[in-house]
N, C-alpha and C positions, 0 to 999 in steps of 0.2 A: 675492902670497904669499911667505912665508917661513917656513923652519921652525924650530919654536920648541922641538923638541924631540923625542927616541921612547924607545921602550921595547920592546924582542923578547920578543915570549912565544911559546908554542908551546902551543895548544888540544889535547886530542885531539878526536875528532868526537863532536859534541853538546853538549864543556866549555863554560862559562859563565865569565869573570873579568871582574874589573869595573878598569881602569886608571884611576889618577888625576893630572895635571899639576895642576904649583902654576906659575903663569904671572906676576911679577915685573912691575913697573909699568916698568922701562926694556923688556920684550917688546909693549908695545903703543906704547911713543913713535914719532913720525914726525920728519920733517923741517919747518916750516911753510915759511911764505913768506919769512922772514928769517933761512932756514935753522941757525935754533935745533931742539935736540934738543926735543920738547914729547909732553907726553900733554894731550887736551884730550876736554873730556863731550862724550858721544857713541853712536856704536855698534860697537861691536867685532864681526868675524864670524868664528869659530875653528869651521876645519873640519879631520875626522879622519878618516883612513885608509890604505889599505894603501899608498901612495907617493902621490905629488902628481900623476900623472895618476890617481887611483880615491881620492876622497874620499867615501862618502858617508853621514858625518854631519858634522851642522854644527848651529854655535848662534851666538844672540847675544847678546854683553857690551855693557849699559850700562854706562858710564865719566861718573861724576857727579860733581861735586866741578870748582873753578877749573881754571886751567891749570897745569900745573908742569912747567917747563924743568929738564932735567938739563942733568947733564956730558955730556961725549964717551962715547961708548955705550964700559962695561966687559964684560970677562967674565962670564959671567955661566951656571949651570947652569941646567936644569930639574930639578926634584927630583921624582919618580916614587915611585906606590906602586901593589903588585898585591895584589889581595884573592881 
């Protein structure tokens, strides 16, 4: 479990907002058996919630295409928007 981004919003009782996050390729990379940072085809599960202890929403993303080897981790920011 890794924090990829957050956006603090305040809602009044009964208020509803949509929060969108843009995940980069680097954010779904992992180390393979040869210790390379790669993105591989497969399923990635995304969880959303108030804290790491409370994650009531989840979705699965299907990654398609060839294995991509990435350079060492770079600093990144997860762009967000609220509607």
